[in-house]
N, C-alpha and C positions, 0 to 999 in steps of 0.2 A: 702835463704840458698842454693838454687841450684846454684846461681851465685857465692857464696862464695866457693862452692865445686869445680866449674870449675876454679876459681882463684888459689885454693890450688893445683889442678892438674897441672896448669901451673907453679906454684912455684916449685913443685917437679920435673917437667921436667927440670926446670932451674938449679936445683942443681944436676941433674943426676940420680934421683930415678925413672924416668919414664921408662927407659930402663934397670933398674936393676943394673946400675952402678953409682958409685959416680963420679960426674963431677968435673972438676977443678974449675968450677964456684963457688962451695961451699966454697973452700978455699979462693978464692978471696973475696967472700962476707963476710966471717968471719973476714977478716982484715979491713972491712969498719967500720966507726963509727956507734954507735947505732942509732944516729939521722938519718943518711943516710939510714940505714936498715929500720927504721920505715917509712920513706918517700917513699921508694921503695915498701914497702909492702902494702901501702894504695890502689894503683890502682889494685894490685893483688887480694885483698879481695873484691874489689868493693866498699869500703867505700867512695871513692871520685868519683865513677862512677855515673854521673847524666844523662847519655845518655839514650834515649828511644830506643826500638827495631825498627829497620828499616824494612819496608815491601817492598818486591819485588814480582811483578806479573809475572807469567810464563804461557804461552799458552799451553794448552794440545796438546802434540805431537810436541811442538816446542823446542827451546833452550833458556836457561837462564844463565846469568853469575852473581854470587854473589861476590861483592867486599869485600876484606879484608881491611877495612878502616884504621885499626890501623897500617898497614905496612908502612915502610918508605924506599925510594929507596936508601938513602945514609947510611943506617945502615946495619951492618953485621948480617945475619940471619943464624941460624944453621938448623932449620927445620920449616915446616908449616904443620899444621894439621887442617882438617875440620871435625866438629862434627854435627850430627843431633840427637836432643833429647838425648844428652849425649853419643851417640855412634859414634865412628870415622868412617867416610865414605871414607876419602881419606887423604893421607899424602905425603909429599915430603921432601926429604933430599936435601938441596940446593947444596950439593957437587956432588950428582949423577944426579940431574935434572930428576929423574924418579918418577912419581906419582904411589903410591901404593894404589889400591882401589879394592874392591871386584866387584863392578859394573863398567864395562868399560865405562859407560856413564859419569862417573865423572872424571874430570881432573883438575889439579892445574897449573895455568900459572906462568910465571916468576915473575909476580907481586903479586903472592899468591892468585889470584882470582880463585874461584871455578866455573867451567863450567859444566852444566848438559845438555845433549842432549836427545831427545826423551822423553820429559816430560810426566809423567802420574800422575794420582790422588794420588798415594802413595808417590810421591816426595814432597808433600806439608808438611810443618812443620817448626820447629825452627832450624836454622843453626847458628853456630858460628865458627870463625877461631881462631887458637892458633898458634901464631908465637913466636918461642924462639929466643931471641937475645943474645947479649953477656952478658947482666946483668939481664934482666927481660923478662917476657912474656906479650904479648898484646892479649886481648880477645875482640871479637865483636859479637853481636847477630844480626841475620837477619831472618825475617819471610818470608818464601817463600809460596806464595799463587798460586795455580794452577787454572786457569780460562779457560773457553771455551764458545764460542757463544756470542751472539745469532746466531744460525744457523737454516736453514730450516724454516725460517719465512714464513708461508703459510696463505693465506686468501681465503675463499670460501664463495660465496653467492649463495643461491639456495632456491627454484627452479627458475632459470633464463635462458635466452637464451644468449649464448656467441656471441659476435661480434668479433672485432679484437683488438689487443694490450691491453689485459686484461680489456676489457670493456664488460659489460653485460647490458641487458635490461629486464624489467619486466612490465607487464601491470598494470595500475593503479587499486587499490583495492585489489591486491594480498597480500598474506602473505609470507614473506621471512625470512630466518635465515642466519645470518652472523657468520662464524666461523673463529677464529684466533688461530694459534698455533706456537710454537717455542721451540727450545732446547737450554738450557744454563746451565753452571756449574760455581759455585755451586748453584746459585739461580738467579731468574729473575722476572721481572714484565711485564705483558702483558696489553696493553691498546688498545681500539678501539676508534678511533677519527674520527669525521665527519667534513670534510672541514677545517682541521687544527685548528678548533676553539672549537668544543664541544666534550668532552670526554663522550662517550656513556656508557662504562663499562671498568673495569680493574680487573686483577686477578694475584696472585703470582704463579698460576699453569702453566702447560705447554700448556694449551689451554683454550679458553673461547668461549661462544656463546651469540649472541644478536638477539632478535626476533623483526621483524617489522610487525605489523598487519595493514591491510587495507592501504597499502603503497600509498602515494600521491606524486604529483609532488614536494612538498617541501622536500621529502626525496631523491630526485635526487641529486647526487653530487659525490665527491671523498671521499672514505673511506680508513683510514690508520690503518693497524695492526702494532703497535709499540712494539718491544721487547727490554728490557733493562736489561743487566747484572748488578745485584746489587753490585757486587764486583769491576768489571772493569769499570762500567758505560758505556760500549760499547752499542750503540743503533743501531738497524737495523729496517727498516721500509719497509713494503710491501703495495703498493697502488692499489686500484681497483676502476674503475669508474663505477657507477651504473646509468643507465638511466631509467626513469619511462615513459613508453609510455601511452599517453592519447589522446583520440580524442578531437578535438576542440568542443567548446560549441555551441549549437543551430545551426543556419544556417548562411551562409555568408551574409554580408551586403555590399550593393553597395552605393557609394557616387559619386557625380559629383560636380565640381566647376570650375570656371574660372581660368586658369593658370596664369603664370606671364604676358603673353600677353592676351589682351582681345579677341583675335581670337583663343586662345588655350583652349581645353577642357581637364581637368584633371580628369581621372577616377580612382576610388579607390575601390578595392574589398578586404574585410577584413574578415578573419575567424580565430580569435585568440584562445589561450587556449590549443592548442594541441602540442604534441611532439611525433615524429619529425614533422616538418612543413608539412602541407597538400599540395596537388597539386591544384592550382587555374588556371582557364582558361578563358580569356576574348575573346569574339567573337561577331559578329553581327548577329541579327536575320533577315534572308532573306525570302522573300515570296517563295512559291512553284514554281511560274512561272519564277522567275528571274534566270538568268545564270551568274550574276555578282559574283565576289569573294568578301568575306567580307572584309571590310576596316580594321578590327581588328581580329587577330587570334594569341594570345600569351598565353603560358603556362609556369608555374614556380612553384617550390617547395618553398613556402613562406607563412607566415601568412598574408601578405598584398601585393597585386599586383597592382601597379600603372602604368598607361599608359597615354600618351598625344596624342591627335588628333588635327589636324589643321582644321580650318573652311571649307576648300575646301573639306573635307571628310565628312562633317556633313550636315544634313538636318532636317527639322521639321517632327516629327513623327518617327524618326529613333530609333530603339530599340537595345540596347547593353546589353548582358547577360554574367554573370559570373558563370561558373560551378565549382564544388568543388569535391575533392576526397581525402580520407584518407587511404593510402595504407596498413599500418599495420593491420587495422581491416576491410579492404575492405568496407569502409563506404562512402556512398554518401547521400547527403541531397538535399532539394529543392534549386535550384539556385536563385540568385537575378538578377534583371534587372533594366535598366533605359531607359525610353522613353523620348527623347529630345523634348522640346517645345520652339518655338520662343517667345520672349516677346510680350506683347500686353497691352500697357498702356491705361488706361481709365480715363475719367474725363469730366467736363463741358467745352465745347469748347468756350462758350461765357460768359464773366464775366464783370459786370458793377460796377464801383466804383465812389464814390464822392471825389472830390479833397480835400485833407487834412485828409481823413480817412485812416484806415489800411485795406488792402484787402488781402485775402488768396486764393492762387491758389492751387488746390488739384489734385493729379495724383495718381492712384492706378495701380500697376502691380503685379499680383498674379498668373500668369499662366506659367511663363517661367521655364524651366528645362534645365540647372541649373539656379539658381536664377540670375536674371539680375541686373546689376548696373544701377540705375536710377539717372539722373542729370537734372538740370534746365539750360536752355540756353535762351538768348534773341533772337538770330537768330541761324540758323544752323551753320553758319561759326564762330560765336563768341565763346569765351571761356566759360567754365562752370561758372555759377553764384555761387560765394562763399559766405558763411555767413558773414554778416557785420551788422553795426548798422541799415541799412535800409532794409536789406534782411535777414530774419530769416528763416532758413531751418530746418524742423523737420521731423522725421520719426517715424511712429507708425505701426509696422508690414509691410504690403505691401503698405501702404499709405505714400506718400511723399508730404509735403506741403511747399509752398513758401509764406511767409507773407511779403508784401511790406509795410513799415511803412511810414505814411504821404505821401500818393500817390500824384503825380503831373501829369500835362499834358505830361511831358517828359516820364512818365512811360507807357503811352498808346501805344498799339501796340500788336505785336505777341510775345508769349512766347512758348517755346518748352520743353515738358517733354520727355527726351530721355532715352529709356531703351535699354541696350545692353547686350547680352550674347554671348558665342562662336558661336551660330547658326547665328544670325544677329542682327542688331540694328534697332529700330523703334521709330519714334517721334510722339507725340501727340501735335497738335497745339492748343493753347488757345489764343483767342483774348480778350484783356483787353480794355474796353472803360472807359474813365475818364470824368465825367461831372463836370461842375463848380458848386460851392455852391450856386450862385445867381439864376441860372436857376432851380436849384433844389428847392429853396425856393418858387418861383412862382408856380411851379407844385404842391407843397404841399398845398398852399393856394387854388388853383383852385380845387384840389381834395376835400378839406375840404368844400368849398361852394357847390360843386355838391352833396356831401353827405348830407349837411344840407338841401338843397332844396328837395332832394329825400325823406329825412326823414319827412319833413313837409308835403309833399303831402300824404305820407302814413298815417300820424296822422289825417289829415283832412278827408281823405276818410273813415277811420275807424269810425270817429266820426259821419259823415253823415249817414253811413250805420246803425249805432246803433240807430239813432234818426230819421229814415225815416218816421215813422208814424206822428210825430209832424210836420215835414216839410210839409207833404201832407195835414193834417187837417187844418193847418193854412192858406191854400190857396185852399179850397175845390172846388171852382167853377172857379179857374183860370187855364187856360190850361197850362199844364206842358210839352209842346213839343209833339212830335209824339208818345212818349212812354206812354202818359196818355189818357184815354178815359172816357168821361162823358156821362151818360145815364139818361134820364128823362122819366118816365113812368107815365101815368095817368090811374088810375084804379077806378072801382066802388066798393063801399062797399056793402056787403050783408045786412048790418044794415042800415035801412032807416034813421036812425038818424045820421049816420056818413058817411063821404066822404073822400076818400084818395086824398089829394091835390097833393102830389108829392112823388116820390120814386127815389132817386138819388143814383147812384153807382159810386164810384171813383175807377178806375183801373189803374194799371201800367203794364209795360212789363218787365219780367225777363226771361233772356235766350231766348228771341224771343217769349215768350208766355205771354198773358195778365194775370194779377193777381189782384184780388180785394183787396183793402186796407180797405174801409169803406163804409157802406150804411147808407143813411139818410132817414127816414120815417116821413112824416107829415100827420096829419088828421085834418079835420075841423068838429067840433062837432055841431050837429043841436039842441042839447038840450039846448036851451037858451030861455029866456023870455024877452020880450021887457021891457024896451028899450035897453037891453044888446045885443050886436052882438054875432055871433057864435065864439067860442074859437078855436084857432089853437094849436094843440099839435104835437111836433116833438121829435124823439129820434134817436140816432146813434147806429149803429151795426157794430163793427169792424169785418172784414173778412180777412182770410188768415194769 
């Protein structure tokens, strides 16, 4: 209905009623056919108007131009009027080229466009132009929207310590609050984004807050306060870099190894986990009596400090130490150190093998610092022995083994276990002797016979010792060398009817001392009657 009213107003102005006077146009229109009049009236009433309202954005305090789209350059125009919410704000008579307006900020151009300067919030609204031509009026609607901002986009992080270029730092474990604010018209959306990836929070208000408790190194990064005008979609971002200071973990650790060249020592001192990087310092431990300068004296702010020394600067027992310091917290911990040791390979220097068997040569090196590289060589001038079908090289911890498969006489000779680190290189010489299988067989047989004879002697000796009494009694009156003594005693009996004929004692010598084995006693009895002779009675008494 509002659009129809505006079309009727345009129609009345076309026939001369707008200014209170009847225009000549009315007489002309009355002479037109009815079909033509109906056709002309449709656009005036809006019945054929399918256009939507056009929107134009104007910046607060700026200048905007609203186009009168329906105007045509080649058509004769009598007047142009601009309305806001049904109220005329500016008009122009094409004959005088003068814009009539209460507000001097409004003006109409030769092309019937309305220009507004010094825009403010009250200028926002619905505008339309009314152009009167020779036969009809053209009307257009334009929505003017006043926008501003985002402006004064501010982000604050506290409590922190400011550095330079909008950067701040905070100690690990602290609690901080991030504030973000902005001004926009008519509405806005605020967002707090971490590292362009994670949105922490958002709000339609003019400000927001986000709290970080027990802040950790993972919270270190770039924070974005993003303000977006919901009408103009203009976006403004403020960025702040936040650093989280944290001391490194534990104590520094020292490492050493051989460099790209076997005569180069690579030193590594590492104290990671801190921000900013700590101060590390490599130097040499010198005795109190020495006046020499240390071969190493280097400092740097870094998590890892690496240095390279040549063999000419190194010696066995030399101690190199790494000191550490974390400046933000004035923190020092116990340093780490490395004491260099020359290699010392150990093993059996003499090895014997039988031709055709497999033999393993062993070499152990566990004392060198840094760890030495150990290899096998046939001679000092020959190349390193490489693994093959006849040479099997294995390593288990500090032990290096060389196994020779199906050893021959050509394998006999010297082998060298060579250990080298940046301090020096040392060789262990191992002599391999290879015996033929035939000579080995004769030796085995001889050893077997010797063992057999020795065993038989032991068995016979034990058997004789266990049956020594039988051996002696079976030969009671036979002299058994210098170690046996026979004693014959004649005694008288107190009994007149009995007489002791003989008392024999057989002795032997044990451990250089005589020992009695058995005594034989015989008696002759006088109690006899003729014609029977006296009877002889004997008995044995074992002794010892």
